[in-house]
C-alpha positions as CSV (number, residue, x, y, z in Angstrom):
1,M,-21.0,-80.6,-101.0
2,R,-23.0,-79.3,-98.0
3,I,-22.6,-81.2,-95.0
4,A,-23.9,-80.9,-91.4
5,V,-22.5,-82.9,-88.8
6,M,-25.2,-83.6,-85.6
7,G,-22.8,-84.5,-83.1
8,A,-19.4,-83.6,-83.0
9,G,-18.1,-86.1,-81.0
10,G,-15.7,-89.1,-82.1
11,V,-17.3,-90.2,-85.4
12,G,-18.7,-87.0,-86.4
13,G,-15.9,-84.9,-85.4
14,Y,-13.3,-87.3,-87.3
15,F,-14.9,-87.8,-90.7
16,G,-16.4,-84.1,-90.4
17,A,-12.7,-82.6,-89.9
18,Q,-12.0,-85.3,-93.3
19,L,-14.6,-83.7,-95.5
20,A,-14.0,-80.1,-94.5
21,R,-10.5,-80.2,-95.0
22,A,-11.5,-81.3,-98.7
23,G,-13.1,-78.3,-99.3
24,H,-16.4,-79.3,-98.5
25,E,-19.0,-77.0,-96.6
26,V,-19.1,-78.8,-93.5
27,A,-20.8,-77.7,-90.1
28,F,-20.6,-78.7,-87.2
29,V,-23.7,-78.8,-84.5
30,A,-21.9,-79.4,-80.9
31,R,-22.8,-77.7,-77.4
32,G,-21.2,-76.9,-74.3
33,R,-17.3,-76.6,-73.7
34,H,-16.5,-78.8,-77.0
35,L,-18.6,-76.0,-79.0
36,A,-16.9,-73.2,-77.3
37,A,-13.5,-75.0,-78.3
38,L,-14.6,-75.3,-82.0
39,R,-15.4,-71.7,-82.1
40,E,-12.8,-70.2,-80.5
41,R,-9.6,-72.6,-81.4
42,G,-10.5,-74.7,-84.1
43,L,-10.7,-78.6,-84.8
44,T,-8.0,-80.5,-83.7
45,V,-7.7,-84.4,-84.7
46,E,-5.2,-86.4,-83.1
47,S,-4.8,-89.5,-85.7
48,A,-2.1,-91.7,-87.3
49,V,-4.2,-91.3,-90.8
50,G,-6.2,-88.2,-90.6
51,P,-4.4,-85.8,-88.2
52,V,-5.7,-82.2,-88.7
53,Q,-4.1,-79.5,-86.2
54,A,-6.4,-76.4,-85.3
55,M,-8.6,-76.2,-88.2
56,A,-11.3,-73.6,-88.4
57,V,-14.7,-74.6,-88.6
58,V,-18.0,-73.3,-88.5
59,A,-19.7,-74.4,-85.2
60,T,-23.3,-74.0,-83.8
61,E,-25.8,-75.4,-81.6
62,D,-29.0,-73.6,-83.0
63,L,-29.8,-75.3,-86.3
64,G,-31.6,-72.6,-87.3
65,E,-28.3,-70.9,-88.1
66,L,-27.9,-73.6,-91.0
67,A,-29.2,-73.4,-94.8
68,P,-30.4,-76.6,-95.9
69,V,-27.8,-79.0,-96.6
70,E,-27.5,-82.0,-99.3
71,V,-26.4,-84.3,-96.4
72,V,-27.0,-84.8,-92.7
73,M,-24.3,-87.1,-90.9
74,Y,-26.6,-87.7,-87.7
75,C,-23.8,-88.6,-85.2
76,V,-25.5,-87.9,-81.8
77,K,-26.0,-90.0,-78.6
78,L,-28.9,-92.7,-79.3
79,W,-30.9,-91.1,-76.4
80,D,-31.3,-87.9,-78.5
81,V,-32.7,-89.3,-81.6
82,E,-36.2,-88.6,-81.0
83,A,-35.7,-85.4,-79.0
84,T,-33.7,-83.8,-81.6
85,A,-34.9,-85.6,-85.2
86,A,-37.8,-83.1,-86.2
87,A,-35.3,-80.3,-85.6
88,V,-33.3,-81.5,-88.5
89,A,-36.2,-81.2,-90.9
90,P,-35.5,-77.7,-92.5
91,L,-31.9,-78.7,-93.5
92,L,-33.3,-81.4,-95.8
93,A,-35.7,-78.8,-97.3
94,A,-33.7,-78.8,-100.5
95,G,-33.6,-82.4,-101.2
96,G,-31.3,-83.7,-98.4
97,V,-30.9,-86.7,-96.9
98,V,-30.2,-87.7,-93.2
99,I,-27.7,-90.3,-92.8
100,P,-27.6,-91.9,-88.7
101,F,-24.4,-93.2,-87.9
102,Q,-25.1,-94.4,-84.3
103,N,-24.3,-97.7,-82.7
104,G,-27.5,-100.1,-82.5
105,V,-30.0,-101.0,-85.5
106,E,-33.1,-99.0,-84.4
107,S,-32.0,-95.4,-85.2
108,H,-33.1,-95.1,-88.5
109,E,-36.5,-96.1,-87.7
110,M,-37.0,-93.5,-85.0
111,L,-36.0,-90.8,-87.4
112,M,-38.2,-92.0,-90.5
113,R,-41.1,-91.9,-88.1
114,A,-40.1,-88.0,-87.6
115,L,-39.0,-87.5,-91.2
116,G,-40.5,-89.7,-93.4
117,A,-38.8,-92.9,-94.8
118,E,-37.8,-90.7,-98.1
119,R,-35.6,-88.7,-96.1
120,V,-33.7,-91.5,-94.4
121,A,-30.7,-93.9,-95.3
122,G,-28.9,-96.0,-93.6
123,G,-24.9,-95.2,-92.7
124,V,-22.6,-98.1,-90.7
125,A,-19.1,-95.8,-89.0
126,Q,-16.6,-97.9,-88.0
127,I,-13.7,-96.3,-85.9
128,G,-12.3,-96.0,-82.5
129,A,-12.7,-92.0,-81.9
130,V,-13.5,-90.2,-78.9
131,I,-13.3,-86.6,-77.9
132,R,-10.1,-86.3,-75.6
133,A,-10.6,-82.6,-74.6
134,P,-13.1,-80.0,-75.9
135,G,-12.1,-79.2,-79.4
136,V,-9.6,-82.6,-79.8
137,I,-10.8,-85.7,-81.5
138,A,-8.4,-88.9,-80.5
139,H,-8.3,-91.7,-83.2
140,I,-7.3,-94.8,-81.8
141,G,-5.2,-97.4,-84.0
142,T,-5.8,-96.4,-87.7
143,M,-9.7,-97.9,-88.5
144,A,-11.7,-95.5,-90.1
145,K,-14.2,-96.9,-92.6
146,L,-17.8,-95.4,-93.6
147,R,-20.6,-97.5,-95.4
148,V,-23.7,-96.4,-96.3
149,G,-26.6,-97.7,-98.6
150,A,-30.3,-97.0,-99.5
151,F,-33.2,-98.4,-97.7
152,G,-35.7,-97.2,-100.8
153,G,-35.8,-95.3,-103.6
154,G,-34.7,-92.2,-104.6
155,Q,-31.7,-92.0,-102.1
156,Q,-29.2,-93.6,-104.1
157,E,-27.7,-90.9,-106.4
158,R,-27.5,-88.6,-103.4
159,L,-25.6,-91.0,-101.5
160,R,-23.0,-92.0,-104.3
161,E,-22.4,-88.3,-104.6
162,F,-21.5,-88.2,-100.8
163,V,-19.5,-91.7,-101.4
164,A,-17.4,-89.7,-104.1
165,A,-16.9,-86.8,-102.0
166,G,-15.8,-88.9,-98.8
167,K,-13.3,-90.7,-101.3
168,A,-12.3,-87.6,-102.7
169,A,-11.6,-86.5,-98.9
170,G,-9.3,-89.9,-98.4
171,I,-11.8,-91.5,-96.8
172,D,-12.3,-95.3,-97.0
173,I,-16.1,-95.2,-97.4
174,E,-18.3,-97.7,-99.8
175,Y,-21.9,-97.6,-101.0
176,V,-23.4,-100.9,-99.9
177,D,-26.9,-102.3,-101.7
178,D,-27.8,-104.2,-97.9
179,I,-27.5,-101.6,-95.4
180,R,-29.9,-103.4,-93.2
181,R,-27.5,-106.6,-93.1
182,A,-24.3,-103.8,-92.8
183,L,-26.0,-102.5,-89.7
184,W,-26.6,-105.9,-88.3
185,E,-23.1,-106.8,-88.9
186,K,-21.7,-104.0,-86.7
187,F,-24.5,-104.8,-84.1
188,V,-23.5,-108.2,-83.8
189,F,-19.8,-106.7,-82.7
190,L,-20.8,-103.9,-81.4
191,V,-22.9,-105.3,-78.4
192,A,-20.1,-107.6,-77.2
193,M,-17.7,-105.1,-77.5
194,S,-19.6,-102.5,-75.6
195,G,-20.9,-104.9,-72.8
196,A,-17.7,-106.8,-72.3
197,T,-15.5,-103.8,-72.2
198,A,-18.2,-102.0,-69.9
199,L,-18.4,-104.6,-67.7
200,A,-14.5,-105.2,-67.3
201,R,-13.9,-101.5,-67.0
202,Q,-10.9,-102.6,-69.3
203,P,-10.0,-101.9,-72.8
204,I,-10.3,-105.2,-75.8
205,G,-6.8,-106.0,-74.8
206,V,-7.6,-107.4,-71.6
207,V,-11.0,-108.6,-72.4
208,R,-9.9,-110.8,-75.4
209,A,-7.2,-112.2,-73.0
210,D,-9.0,-113.3,-70.3
211,A,-10.7,-116.9,-71.2
212,D,-14.0,-115.9,-69.3
213,L,-14.2,-112.5,-71.1
214,R,-13.5,-113.9,-73.9
215,A,-16.5,-116.7,-73.7
216,V,-18.8,-113.7,-73.0
217,L,-18.0,-111.6,-75.8
218,A,-18.3,-115.2,-78.2
219,A,-21.8,-115.7,-76.4
220,S,-23.1,-112.1,-76.8
221,M,-22.3,-112.5,-80.6
222,R,-23.9,-115.6,-80.9
223,E,-27.1,-114.4,-79.3
224,T,-27.4,-111.5,-81.3
225,V,-26.8,-113.4,-84.2
226,A,-29.7,-115.3,-83.4
227,V,-31.7,-112.4,-83.0
228,A,-31.0,-111.1,-86.1
229,A,-32.4,-114.3,-87.9
230,T,-35.5,-113.6,-86.3
231,Q,-35.5,-110.0,-87.8
232,G,-34.5,-111.3,-91.5
233,V,-31.2,-110.8,-91.4
234,A,-28.9,-114.3,-91.7
235,F,-25.2,-115.4,-91.1
236,D,-23.2,-118.1,-91.9
237,E,-22.1,-120.4,-89.4
238,H,-18.5,-119.0,-89.3
239,F,-19.5,-115.3,-89.0
240,V,-18.3,-115.0,-85.3
241,D,-15.3,-116.8,-85.5
242,R,-14.4,-114.4,-88.2
243,Q,-15.5,-111.2,-86.0
244,M,-13.4,-112.7,-82.7
245,A,-10.4,-113.2,-85.2
246,F,-11.0,-109.2,-85.8
247,V,-11.1,-108.5,-82.3
248,D,-8.0,-110.1,-82.0
249,N,-6.4,-107.7,-84.5
250,L,-7.5,-104.7,-82.6
251,P,-5.3,-102.5,-80.6
252,A,-5.3,-103.8,-77.5
253,E,-5.6,-100.2,-76.2
254,M,-9.0,-99.4,-77.7
255,R,-11.6,-98.9,-75.9
256,T,-15.7,-98.8,-76.6
257,S,-17.2,-95.4,-76.1
258,M,-19.7,-96.9,-73.6
259,L,-16.3,-98.1,-71.6
260,N,-15.5,-94.8,-71.6
261,D,-18.9,-93.2,-70.8
262,V,-19.4,-95.9,-67.5
263,V,-15.8,-94.8,-66.5
264,A,-16.6,-91.0,-66.7
265,G,-19.9,-91.4,-64.9
266,N,-21.7,-90.3,-68.1
267,R,-25.2,-91.8,-69.7
268,L,-25.2,-95.1,-71.3
269,E,-26.3,-96.3,-74.8
270,A,-27.1,-99.9,-73.3
271,P,-30.8,-100.0,-73.8
272,W,-30.0,-100.0,-77.5
273,L,-27.0,-102.4,-77.6
274,A,-27.2,-105.3,-75.1
275,G,-30.8,-104.1,-73.9
276,A,-31.8,-103.9,-77.2
277,V,-30.6,-107.5,-77.9
278,A,-32.4,-109.0,-74.6
279,R,-35.7,-106.9,-75.5
280,M,-35.8,-108.6,-79.3
281,A,-35.0,-111.9,-78.0
282,A,-37.7,-111.6,-75.6
283,A,-40.2,-110.8,-78.1
284,A,-38.9,-113.3,-80.6
285,G,-38.7,-115.9,-77.8
286,V,-35.1,-116.5,-78.6
287,P,-33.1,-117.1,-75.4
288,A,-30.0,-113.9,-74.8
289,P,-29.0,-114.5,-71.4
290,V,-25.5,-113.1,-71.8
291,N,-26.9,-109.9,-73.1
292,A,-30.0,-109.7,-70.6
293,T,-27.1,-110.2,-67.9
294,I,-25.1,-107.4,-69.2
295,Y,-28.1,-105.4,-69.3
296,A,-29.0,-106.1,-65.8
297,A,-25.6,-105.4,-64.4
298,L,-25.3,-101.8,-66.5
299,K,-29.0,-100.8,-65.6
300,P,-27.9,-99.1,-62.6
301,Y,-25.3,-96.9,-64.7
302,L,-27.7,-96.3,-67.3
303,G,-28.2,-92.6,-66.2
304,G,-24.9,-91.6,-65.4
305,A,-22.7,-91.1,-61.9
306,G,-25.9,-88.6,-61.0
């Protein structure tokens, strides 16, 4: 299968490496020192379940160098979605589909406005992975799962081909009928995780062990569940309890990407996470004081250290 990975960070780098190792034609779109390392030394994945050592890969920052593909795994940061969406169109010229694997619940809508609804599917990535050094992806723990699904007709066959390719590569991947619900399930979890860990500047083990921070986690989840209901996505009364139980089984050292970004002085995705919950809650007339406070506290750092 011909696959382009837009954004070769933790998500794109890990899953793209597994697909490339299985023999699929994978091209990585990256930039800066990471791109230079991929070209010079190949891609390395440090992982307990899918290690890769200095694998030679196709890497570029110029989409014009790539031929049309069957799937674009769209893994750029949320602030880059609108700026890069239109550039993906030539890669879909042969009937390809783009699957955004970003955080949040709005990137597919931004892509649809630029590319057309028929070219955009939905994707959920569940993994703790970061760029440890240029050309090196570090996978934390053993969780590494993808879920994909169609928002409308015409995409199912291509998506099922991608699922088959992923399974053949040893990836835990599945096709889901209700991808919108799957996106919100992750959103409830990630908004709380990213917000609490970024505020505390600590990994999840520290956050979940502290009674006050644990309460912030649960309250953030409950607020996002309430917002989901206003968007037509309903969760049962025990959903947050199950999410908190899942948190308790994560590796204590797991760090969210937003925690890594705030510590490194990088730009933050908070406007599309806690900020999005606060924004949607205000529009729907639903209270979300915890997420509004998390977002307010992170606002001075949104643009990075500069």
